C-alpha positions, 0 to 999 in steps of 0.5 A, spaced: 537 374 498 531 377 493 525 376 498 528 380 503 530 386 499 523 385 496 521 386 503 526 391 505 523 395 499 515 394 500 516 397 507 521 403 503 514 405 500 511 404 506 514 409 509 514 414 503 506 413 502 505 414 510 509 420 510 505 423 503 499 421 507 501 426 513 502 432 507 496 431 504 493 431 510 496 437 512 494 441 506 487 438 508 487 441 515 490 448 512 484 449 508 481 455 512 489 459 514 490 465 512 494 465 506 497 458 506 500 454 500 500 447 499 505 442 500 508 437 495 511 431 496 517 429 492 519 422 492 527 419 489 528 411 488 533 408 493 540 407 491 541 401 487 544 395 486 549 394 480 548 387 477 554 387 473 558 392 476 559 399 474 557 402 469 552 396 467 545 398 465 543 392 469 541 394 476 536 392 482 532 398 485 532 398 493 525 402 494 524 409 494 524 415 500 522 421 500 527 427 497 522 434 498 516 437 501 516 443 496 511 449 498 506 451 492 505 458 492 500 458 487 495 465 488 490 464 493 483 466 492 481 474 496 476 473 500 473 481 503 473 483 510 472 489 514 479 491 517 482 496 512 488 494 516 487 487 513 492 486 507 492 481 500 499 480 496 496 479 489 502 476 485 509 475 487 512 477 495 512 477 501 511 481 508 517 482 512 516 482 519 520 483 525 520 479 532 524 476 538 526 471 532 529 476 528 526 477 521 520 473 517 516 473 511 509 471 510 503 471 506 498 473 511 496 479 512 492 478 518 495 485 521 492 491 527 495 496 530 497 495 537 497 499 544 505 503 541 501 504 534 505 500 531 502 495 525 502 488 527 501 481 526 497 476 531 503 474 534 505 481 535 511 481 530 512 488 527 510 489 520 515 493 516 515 498 510 518 505 508 518 510 512 514 517 509 518 525 512 514 530 514 511 532 507 508 524 506 514 522 501 516 515 502 523 516 503 528 509 502 528 508 510 525 502 512 523 500 519 516 499 523 509 502 520 506 505 526 502 511 526 507 516 531 502 523 528 495 522 532 495 530 531 496 534 526 498 540 527 494 547 524 499 550 518 497 558 516 495 559 509 501 560 504 498 560 497 491 560 494 490 559 487 483 562 483 480 559 477 475 563 474 474 567 467 472 574 467 468 578 463 471 582 458 464 586 456 465 588 463 464 596 463 471 599 466 468 606 468 466 603 474 470 604 479 472 600 486 470 603 493 472 598 499 467 602 503 462 599 498 466 593 494 460 589 492 457 594 489 464 597 485 466 591 482 465 587 476 466 580 481 468 578 487 469 570 490 471 568 497 476 564 499 477 560 507 484 562 509 487 559 515 491 564 519 499 561 522 494 558 528 490 555 524 484 559 525 479 559 518 478 566 516 473 567 510 476 572 504 473 576 499 477 577 493 474 583 488 476 583 481 475 590 477 476 592 470 482 598 468 482 598 461 480 593 455 486 587 457 489 589 465 484 587 471 486 590 479 485 584 483 484 586 492 483 581 497 479 584 503 478 580 510 472 582 516 475 587 520 474 583 527 479 579 525 484 583 522 488 587 528 486 593 528 480 593 525 472 595 526 466 590 526 462 592 520 468 593 515 472 590 510 479 591 510 484 590 504 490 586 505 492 583 499 492 587 491 494 585 485 494 586 477 493 581 471 494 582 464 491 578 459 492 578 451 488 579 445 486 571 446 483 572 452 489 569 456 493 571 462 499 574 457 502 576 465 500 577 473 504 581 479 503 582 486 503 589 489 502 587 496 500 581 501 500 582 509 496 579 513 495 582 520 490 577 524 489 577 530 487 573 536 495 571 537 497 570 530 503 572 527 502 579 524 504 581 516 503 573 514 504 572 506 499 569 502 501 568 495 495 568 490 496 566 484 491 565 478 495 560 475 502 560 470 501 565 465 504 566 458 510 570 460 512 564 466 511 559 460 504 557 461 498 556 457 494 562 461 489 559 461 487 559 469 484 565 468 481 567 463 478 574 460 473 571 455 466 575 452 462 570 457 459 570 464 464 572 470 465 566 474 469 562 479 471 555 477 475 553 483 479 555 489 484 551 492 488 552 499 493 550 502 492 551 510 488 548 515 486 547 522 490 542 527 486 535 527 486 528 530 486 521 526 479 519 524 481 514 520 486 510 516 486 506 510 491 503 505 492 504 498 493 500 492 501 502 492 502 499 499 501 506 502 499 508 509 495 514 509 492 517 514 485 521 514 485 527 520 479 530 523 480 536 519 480 533 512 487 533 511 490 526 509 498 525 510 502 519 507 505 515 513 509 509 510 509 504 505 508 496 507 515 493 503 515 486 500 520 481 499 521 478 493 526 471 493 529 468 487 526 461 490 521 461 494 519 454 494 526 453 498 523 458 504 523 454 511 517 453 514 517 455 521 509 455 523 504 461 525 504 462 516 511 465 517 517 463 513 525 464 514 530 465 509 535 459 507 541 458 503 538 456 498 531 460 498 536 467 497 537 473 500 530 477 499 530 483 495 525 488 498 522 494 495 514 497 494 509 494 491 508 493 484 516 494 483 521 489 480 516 483 479 512 485 486 506 483 486 499 489 488 497 490 495 489 489 496 486 493 503 480 490 506 482 483 504 486 477 506 488 470 501 485 465 502 489 458 502 491 456 496 489 448 499 484 445 493 479 440 497 478 435 491 485 435 489 488 433 496 482 428 497 484 424 490 492 425 492 490 422 500 486 416 496 492 415 491 496 415 497 492 410 500 492 405 495 501 405 494 501 404 501 496 398 500 500 396 494 507 396 498 504 392 504 502 387 499 509 387 496 511 384 504 506 381 504 508 376 499 515 376 501 513 373 507 509 367 503 516 366 499 520 366 505 515 361 509 516 356 502 523 356 503 523 355 511 519 350 509 523 347 505 527 344 511 521 339 512 520 336 506 
């Protein structure tokens, strides 16, 4: 009977709109949930009954049903925080987590370090990333991001680079006297180097012009810091030559000797390479150290040694790299956050706790570094806010309410008509 069918049709509408109300209510309740993505109910009409057999266009519907609740992965706004381990993704991708329930994925970047030095979320699941080698270079090895090097070992200086100009107008008749270097050199500059134990030593490099295009340099250290040296005297530990062309560019350089014998337990015969840039003979431009007709001046000195140090602070850069900053001024890249990308993220399964699981229809994740392969960018000291639009959800809520009321009227009308049919027997 059509009347009974209409009542059932109205019931399917009430049932479907009730489920829609639950979806919109869940969106509203998660308006303050970090990384939350709103859901959208998608309805389908129920199987229709053909009036004229197979293939007929004359059919009557049998109501509606909730076909799917689809997650809409729109970008949430970023909110600033004070924690350096708070991360937000702008664009595509999910953080990958490892926990007791296996691999899961999230947009919630509220992370912190646990007592073992591993980066975890609020429920203790480990954040996955790419590991760095001893030199700080990111590798393809994937695992839990952690701080394993609370202390960085001391490193003796191996290379020193100098950037300077030597005055071409200098008088070449002045001869260098190691007992009175300040008054018998054309130019001097200081640099701090580290012995093999990491101790810092002040070294002075003296320059003397030999003739129109040739210079000599000598690096000297304090006698009280050199094995067998005497306090108050300077002892030569390295020397070399520089040759310039007619344009004042460095044409060639050489090191005659470089053996450093610092005392107090450091390794004897320490090799320190003094570089004045890539000269023309080696295929360079010869502009790091020049001989121009201007006052001699040192622009910059760089050396690669350092003392030991402990972790002072941590930070993430825009590439998602975790950088440890040590008390000795060194910065070491520890690892890089990995981002997982899905071909159909809407088909991921919500598991609660702001997490998702892979499904057959979502496809397998492709995991890579941020800003690669269409993946998004990482922002530190930021969290992605909920994507819930309160105004829009209230409109959806009211619309669903009206639909619920309309379907209840269908049942009421069907009930009245059924009552009329029953009353036919009484007349």
